[in-house]
VOVO-265149 format. One record per atom (N, C-alpha, C, O, CB): residue in one letter; x, y, z. Coordinates in steps of 0.02 Angstrom, whole numbers, plus 32768, in hexadecimal, padded with zeros to 4 digits. Glycine has a CB too. Layout:
AXYZ ...
***
This chain:
Q81E9172CEE64 Q82061763EE46 Q8235175DEE16 Q825F1731EE11 Q821F1785EE6F V822B1792EDEC V82421793EDA2 V827317D9EDAC V82651811EDC2 V81F9179BED61 Q82B517BCED91 Q82DF17FAED8C Q82EA1812ED42 Q82F317E9ED15 Q832717EDEDAE L82EA184AED38 L82F11861ECEB L8330188EECEA L833D18B6ED17 L82AA188EECCD V83541886ECB6 V839418AEECAC V839118D2EC61 V838718B3EC2D V83D91879ECB2 E8399190FEC65 E83901930EC1E E83DA1938EC05 E840C193DEC27 E8368197FEC21 S83D51937EBCF S84231946EBAF S84121970EB6C S83D9196EEB54 S845518F4EB97 G844A1999EB4F G844819ADEB09 G843A19F7EB12 G842F1A15EADD G84111984EADA G84381A1AEB49 G84231A62EB3A G84751A81EB33 G84AA1A63EB3B G83EA1A8AEB81 G84691AC7EB22 G84AC1AE0EB0F G84951B29EAFD G84611B3FEB16 G84D31AB3EACD L84BC1B4FEAD2 L84C11B8CEAB6 L84BA1B7DEA73 L84D91B4FEA59 L84FC1BB2EAC7 V84911BA2EA55 V848A1B9EEA02 V84721BD3E9F0 V84481BF1EA12 V845E1B6AE9E1 Q848D1BEBE9AD Q84761C24E98D Q84381C12E967 Q842D1BDAE950 Q84AA1C41E960 P84031C58E963 P83C41C5BE948 P83CF1C2BE901 P84041C29E8E1 P83AC1CAEE93E G839C1C0DE8F3 G83951BE2E8C2 G83B31B9FE8C6 G83A91B6FE8A1 G83A91BFFE88F G83DA1BA4E8FB G84081B5BE902 G83CC1B2CE928 G83931B3CE939 G845F1B65E93D S83EF1AEFE92D S83CC1AACE951 S83E91A89E980 S84261A86E97D S83BF1A79E926 L83CB1A6BE9AF L83E41A4AE9EF L83B71A08E9EC L83821A05E9CD L83D81A7DEA39 R83D519CCEA16 R83AD1997EA12 R83B7199BEA5A R83F119A2EA6D R83BE1956E9E4 L83801997EA8E L837E1987EAD2 L8370193AEAD7 L834A1920EAAF L834919B2EAF7 S838B191AEB03 S836818D2EB16 S836518C6EB66 S838D18E1EB8C S8397188FEAF3 C832F189BEB7A C83221899EBBB C83231848EBBE C83011824EB9A C82DC18C2EBD2 A8358182FEBF6 A834A17F3EBFE A832A17DEEC49 A83301800EC7C A838717D3EBED A830E17A9EC44 A82D5178DEC7E A82F3174DECA5 A83041719EC89 A82871771EC55 S82F7175AECE1 S83061716ECFF S82C716F7ED12 S82AD1707ED48 S83361718ED3E T82B016D4ECF1 T826D16A6ECFE T8271166EECD3 T82911674EC9E T822516CBECF0 S82551637ECE0 S825515F9ECB8 S820E15F8EC8E S820115D0EC62 S825E15B5ECEB I81E71629ECA4 I81A41637EC7D I81A21674EC66 I81751699EC77 I8168162FECA2 F81D31687EC3A F81D616BFEC19 F818916C2EBE7 F815F16EFEBEA F822016BDEBEF S81881699EBCA S81501696EBA2 S810B16ABEBC2 S80E316CAEB9F S814E1655EB8A A80FE169DEBF9 A80C216AFEC19 A80C916FBEC2D A809D1711EC52 A80B51680EC58 Y80EE171CEC1D Y80EE1769EC2C Y80E8179AEBEF Y81131799EBC3 Y8131177AEC50 A80B517C5EBED A80B517FBEBCB A80E61830EBCF A80E11853EC00 A80841811EBD5 M810F183CEBAB M8146186FEBAA M813E18BBEB91 M811518C6EB64 M81781853EB81 G816018E9EBA9 G815C192AEB9D G81971952EBA3 G81C91944EBC5 G812F1941EBC2 W818F1988EB7C W81D019B6EB85 W81B319FAEB98 W818C1A12EB6F W820019BCEB3D F81C11A22EBD6 F81A31A60EBE0 F81D41A92EBED F82081A7FEC08 F81731A5EEC15 R81CD1AD7EBDB R82061AF8EBF2 R81E81B38EC1A R81AC1B44EC21 R82371B0BEBB4 Q82171B59EC2F Q82181B95EC5B Q82481BCBEC5B Q82831BC6EC6C Q821B1B82EC95 A82291C01EC45 A825F1C3BEC29 A82601C61EC71 A82361C58EC9E A82401C76EBDB P82971C8CEC74 P82A31CB1ECAC P825D1CECECB3 P824B1D13EC88 P82F21CD6ECA2 G82411CE2ECF3 G82071D0EECF7 G81C81CF4ECE3 G81981D19ECEC G82111D45ECD2 K81BF1CBEECCA K81841CA8ECAF K816E1C5AECD0 K81901C37ECF6 K81901CA7EC5F Q813A1C50ECBA Q811E1C02ECD6 Q813C1BCFECAF Q81541BDEEC79 Q80CA1BF4ECCE R813D1B9DECC1 R81531B56EC91 R81151B4BEC6D R80DC1B56EC82 R81691B08ECBE E81281B33EC33 E80F41B2BEBF6 E81091AEBEBD1 E81441ADBEBCE E80F51B6FEBC0 L80DE1ACBEBB8 L80DD1A8FEB94 L80F91A9FEB4D L80E21ACEEB2D L80941A73EB92 V81301A75EB31 V81471A74EB0A V81251A53EACF V810A1A6CEA9D V81751A65EB1D A812E1A0AEAE3 A811B19D4EAC2 A810B199CEAF1 A8124199BEB28 A814C19C2EA94 T80E2196FEADD T80D0192FEAFB T80D01900EACC T80C81910EA91 T8093192DEB1A I80DB18B7EAE2 I80D3187FEAC8 I80AB184DEAE6 I80BC1846EB21 I8107186BEABF T80781824EAD5 T805717FCEAF3 T807D17B3EAFA T80B017A5EADA T801817FEEAD3 T805C1785EB28 T807B1742EB20 T807B171AEAD9 T80A216EDEACA T80581718EB52 G80411737EAAB G803D171EEA71 G80651741EA3A G806B1728EA02 G7FFD171AEA63 G8079176CEA48 G80A31797EA1A G808617D6EA05 G80A617F8E9DD G80B41774E9DF R805017E8EA1B R80351819E9FA R80531861EA12 R8053186BEA4F R7FEC1811EA03 A8069188CE9EF A808718C4EA05 A8058190CEA04 A802A1919E9DD A80C618C8E9DA N806B192AEA2D N8046197CEA2C N807019B3EA3F N809A19ADEA6C N80091984EA63 Y806819EAEA1D Y80A11A23EA21 Y80831A66EA32 Y80531A7CEA13 Y80CA1A2CE9DA A80991A7FEA58 A808E1AD1EA5F A807E1AF9EA14 A80A11AF0E9E2 A80DA1AF5EA81 D80501B1DEA16 D80541B49E9CC D809C1B62E9C6 D80BA1B4EE994 D801D1B93E9CA S80BB1B87E9EC S80FD1BA7E9DE S81351B7BE9CA S81691B95E9B7 S81131BC9EA18 V812F1B45E9CC V815F1B09E9B1 V81571AE2E987 V81851ABEE973 V816E1AE1E9D4 K81191ADFE970 K80FF1AB2E92E K81151ABCE8F5 K81171AF3E8DA K80BE1AB6E91E G812F1A77E8D6 G815A1A8DE89D G81A41A93E8A3 G81CB1A81E877 G81461ACBE88A R81B61AADE8DD R81FA1AAEE8F5 R821B1A83E91F R82551A75E913 R82021ADEE90F F81F81A69E953 F82011A31E988 F81E819E7E96E F81B919E1E946 F81D41A46E9CD T820819B6E984 T81F5197BE97E T82071955E9C3 T823D1955E9E1 T82141960E940 I81C91933E9D7 I81D51907EA19 I81CD18BEE9F6 I81A218B0E9CC I81981917EA5F A82011891EA12 A81FE184BEA02 A82201819EA45 A824E1829EA6A A82291843E9B7 R820117E4EA45 R820F17C1EA77 R82301778EA69 R821E175DEA35 R81D717C0EA99 D82581759EA8E D8274172CEA6F D826C16F5EABD D828A1702EAF2 D82C61746EA49 N824516C3EAB6 N823116A1EAE3 N82681665EB04 N826E1652EB3E N81F5168BEAC8 A82861654EAD0 A82B81628EADC A82F71643EAFE A831D161BEB1A A82C7160DEAA1 K8301167BEAFC K833616AEEB16 K832416D5EB57 K834F16ECEB7D K834316E4EADF N82E316DAEB62 N82BE16FFEB9F N82D8173FEB99 N82F7175BEBC6 N82CC16E3EBEC T82C71761EB50 T82E2179CEB44 T82A517C5EB1D T828117ABEAF3 T83281792EB1C V82A21808EB32 V827D1831EAFB V82AA1870EAF1 V82D31886EB1A V822C1848EB12 A8299188BEAAD A82D118B4EA83 A82A218F5EA75 A826518F4EA6F A82F11889EA32 L82C51924EA72 L82A4196CEA50 L82CC1986EA26 L82FD19A5EA39 L829619A7EA80 Q82C0197FE9E9 Q82E3199AE9B1 Q82C219DDE9A4 Q828819E8E992 Q82E0196AE972 M82F71A0AE9B1 M82D71A53E9A9 M82FD1A75E973 M833A1A7CE977 M82DB1A83E9EF N82D81A8CE93D N82FF1AB3E901 N82E31AF8E8FE N82B51B0FE91F N82F41A8FE8B5 S83061B15E8D4 S82FD1B63E8D3 S82EC1B85E905 S82BA1BA9E90A S82D21B79E8AA L83181B79E932 L83171B9AE97C L83121BF0E97C L832E1C14E953 L83641B82E9A6 K82EE1C02E9AC K82E11C4AE9B6 K82F61C4FE9F0 K82FF1C22EA19 K829F1C64E9AE P83001CA1E9F9 P83161CB5EA39 P82E21CB9EA76 P82F01CC1EAB2 P83321CF3EA2F E82AB1CB2EA5C E82781C9FEA8D E82641C52EAA6 E82371C43EACE E823F1CBBEA70 D82921C27EA84 D82931BE2EA95 D82C11BDDEAD6 D82C01BA9EAF9 D82AE1BB6EA56 T82E91C11EAE6 T83221C19EB16 T82F81C05EB5B T82C41C25EB64 T83471C6FEB15 A83081BD0EB8C A82E71BB5EBBF A83011B7BEBDA A83261B56EBB9 A82AD1BABEBAE V82F01B6EEC17 V83061B27EC39 V82D71AF8EC1B V829C1B08EC1A V83001B22EC8E Y82EB1ABFEC03 Y82C51A7DEBE3 Y82BF1A55EC16 Y82F11A43EC34 Y82E91A55EBA9 Y82851A41EC27 Y826F1A03EC62 Y825919CCEC33 Y823C19D5EBFD Y82261A18EC9F C82681997EC49 C82461954EC2F C8214193AEC60 C822A193AEC9A C827C191AEC21 K81E21928EC5A K81AA190AEC87 K818818C5EC67 K817318BEEC2E K816D1945EC91 A818A1890ECA3 A81631854EC94 A81281855ECC0 A81241872ECF6 A818B1815EC9E S81001837ECA7 S80AF183EECC4 S809117FEECC4 S809717E0EC8F S807B186EEC95 S807917E6ECE9 S8046179FECE9 S801D17B9ED26 S803517C8ED5D S80721743ECF9 Y7FD817BCED15 Y7FB717DDED69 Y7FAA1798ED8F Y7F9C175FED7D Y7F5A1812ED64 P7FB617BDEDD2 P7FB917FFEDEA P80061820EDE6 P8011185BEDF6 P7F9D17FDEE33 Y803117F8EDD3 Y80771809EDDD Y8088182AEDAE Y8072181BED77 Y80A317DAEDE5 E80BC1868EDB7 E80EB188FED81 E8121189DEDAB E812218A8EDE7 E80CD18D7ED5D Y81621899ED6D Y81A2189EED85 Y81BB18D8ED5E Y81A318DEED25 Y81CC185EED7E W81E31900ED71 W82131931ED44 W825A192EED4E W82701920ED86 W8202197AED4F G827E193AED20 G82C61943ED20 G82E5197DED32 G82BC19ABED33 G82DD1939ECE8 Q8318198BED41 Q834619C0ED52 Q83351A04ED26 Q83271A3BED3D Q839119A5ED44 G833C19F2ECE5 G833D1A2BECB0 G83781A29EC92 G83A91A09ECA5 G83321A6FECC9 T83751A56EC55 T83B81A55EC2C T83AC1A99EC15 T83711AACEC10 T83C31A17EBEC Q83DB1AC0EC06 Q83D01B13EBF9 Q83DC1B12EBAA Q840A1AF2EB91 Q84111B4FEC28 V83B31B33EB8A V83BB1B3DEB3D V83BB1B87EB3F V83921BA9EB5F V837C1B1BEB09 T83EF1BA0EB19 T83F91BE0EB0C T83FB1BF5EAC6 T84251BDAEAA2 T842E1BF0EB28 V83D11C23EAA9 V83DD1C27EA5C V83F01C77EA55 V83C71CA4EA62 V83931C0DEA29 S842B1C80EA43 S843B1CC4EA3F S84791CC7EA14 S84A21C99EA10 S84451CE3EA85 S847E1D02E9F4 S84B11D0EE9C3 S84ED1D38E9EC S85201D49E9CE S84901D38E981 
***
């Protein structure tokens, strides 16, 4: 069992930045692919960014060039740096750890982009 705890959400104005962090309780963090997903009210959960065990990142088209995912295997953390935020980025952001056939989700952190 892996526990994931997200932090860093909050209220930010359009054009602003936030940095989300996800801490994982596992001694084999490097064996997990990590990802950030989000779910806006009334919408399905969607992929934001993922990073493989080897450090390869993948992004949704809607966040390319604005968001950056990074992992720190020494600290068992994965971060999502979000710049140039837009109102449509408002959602609950979830961290996910996966290593087939297992996957684990965090509780989520709210990000609200509004003036």
